[in-house]
C-alpha positions in Angstrom: 157.4 27.4 106.0 155.2 28.2 109.0 151.5 28.8 109.4 150.4 32.4 108.8 147.3 32.8 110.9 146.4 36.1 109.1 145.7 33.9 106.0 143.3 31.5 107.8 139.6 32.3 108.0 136.6 30.5 109.3 134.1 30.5 106.4 131.3 28.3 107.7 130.2 26.5 110.8 127.7 23.7 111.3 127.1 20.4 113.0 129.9 21.1 115.4 132.5 21.6 112.7 134.2 24.7 111.3 135.3 25.0 107.7 138.4 27.1 107.3 140.0 28.6 104.2 143.8 29.0 104.3 145.9 30.6 101.6 149.5 29.6 101.3 152.2 28.7 98.8 153.5 25.9 101.1 153.2 22.4 99.6 150.6 19.9 100.8 153.4 17.9 102.4 154.5 21.0 104.4 151.0 21.8 105.5 150.3 18.1 106.5 153.7 18.0 108.4 154.1 17.8 112.1 153.5 21.0 114.1 152.2 23.1 111.2 148.9 24.0 112.8 150.1 23.9 116.5 149.8 27.7 116.9 146.0 27.3 116.4 145.6 24.4 118.9 143.3 26.6 121.0 140.9 27.1 118.0 141.0 24.0 115.9 138.8 21.0 116.9 138.9 17.4 115.8 136.7 17.1 112.7 137.3 20.7 111.5 138.0 21.0 107.8 140.7 23.1 106.2 140.6 24.0 102.6 144.0 25.1 101.5 144.4 27.2 98.4 147.8 28.0 97.0 149.9 28.7 93.9 152.6 26.2 93.1 154.8 27.4 90.3 152.0 29.4 88.7 149.4 26.7 88.9 146.5 27.0 91.4 146.4 24.2 93.9 143.6 23.1 96.3 144.1 20.6 99.1 141.6 19.5 101.7 142.6 18.5 105.2 140.7 17.4 108.3 141.9 17.9 111.9 142.3 14.4 113.1 143.9 15.1 116.4 144.3 17.9 118.9 145.6 17.4 122.5 145.6 21.1 123.2 149.2 21.6 122.1 149.7 19.4 119.0 147.4 19.5 116.0 147.4 16.6 113.5 145.7 16.8 110.1 145.0 14.2 107.5 143.8 14.6 103.9 144.9 15.0 100.4 148.5 14.4 99.6 148.4 16.3 96.3 146.3 18.7 94.3 142.6 18.2 93.7 141.8 19.0 90.2 
């Protein structure tokens, strides 16, 4: 799937980083995939944290990602490969 910016909110800011909450039913692999966050390249900075909340087959899933690269066009994230529980 693709990023739905209407479901991404900045929830905290401090020490030069922003914490975002993003709600999606996309899998962690999809979210971590190439080009997923590129539409927000003008907003996301290296070091920002994205908490992804979703529902996979009726089970709540939380994944945590950090923006590890942003050249102004391409955003790269790294983080959990599966659910935190």
